[in-house]
C-alpha positions in Angstrom: 73.9 138.3 102.1 71.1 135.9 101.1 71.2 132.3 102.2 71.5 131.0 98.6 74.4 133.3 97.8 76.1 132.3 101.0 75.8 128.6 100.1 77.2 129.3 96.7 80.1 131.4 98.0 81.0 128.8 100.7 81.0 126.0 98.1 83.2 128.0 95.7 85.7 128.9 98.4 85.8 125.3 99.5 86.3 124.1 95.9 89.1 126.7 95.5 90.8 125.4 98.6 90.6 121.8 97.3 91.9 122.8 93.9 94.8 124.8 95.5 95.7 121.9 97.8 95.7 119.4 94.9 97.9 121.8 92.9 100.3 122.2 95.8 100.6 118.4 96.3 101.5 117.8 92.7 104.3 120.3 92.6 107.8 118.8 92.7 106.6 115.2 92.8 109.3 112.6 92.4 108.3 108.9 91.7 110.1 107.8 94.9 108.6 110.2 97.3 105.6 109.6 99.5 102.5 111.8 99.5 103.2 114.6 102.0 100.9 116.9 103.9 99.8 119.9 101.9 101.0 123.4 103.0 98.8 125.2 105.5 97.2 127.8 103.2 95.0 125.6 101.1 93.6 123.7 104.0 92.5 126.8 105.8 90.8 128.2 102.7 88.9 124.9 102.3 87.9 124.9 106.0 86.7 128.5 105.8 84.6 127.7 102.8 83.1 124.7 104.6 82.2 126.8 107.6 80.6 129.4 105.4 78.5 126.7 103.7 77.5 125.1 107.0 76.4 128.4 108.4 74.2 129.0 105.3 72.7 125.5 105.7 72.0 126.2 109.4 70.4 129.6 108.5 68.3 127.7 106.0 67.0 125.2 108.6 66.1 127.6 111.4 64.0 130.7 111.7 65.7 133.6 113.5 63.8 136.4 115.0 
């Protein structure tokens, strides 16, 4: 996979995780409840996307032989 496409894929996966987490947090919200921790799924998706993006940035900054 090229570096550019890896950057784009990582950013899209991280964005999907953030969107999923915000959707999960807004489900069944009552005015008297406090903000709770989102479920485990969206946070892991966001973390995987950030790791993919960081690896692409690292690949962009170094020359591997």
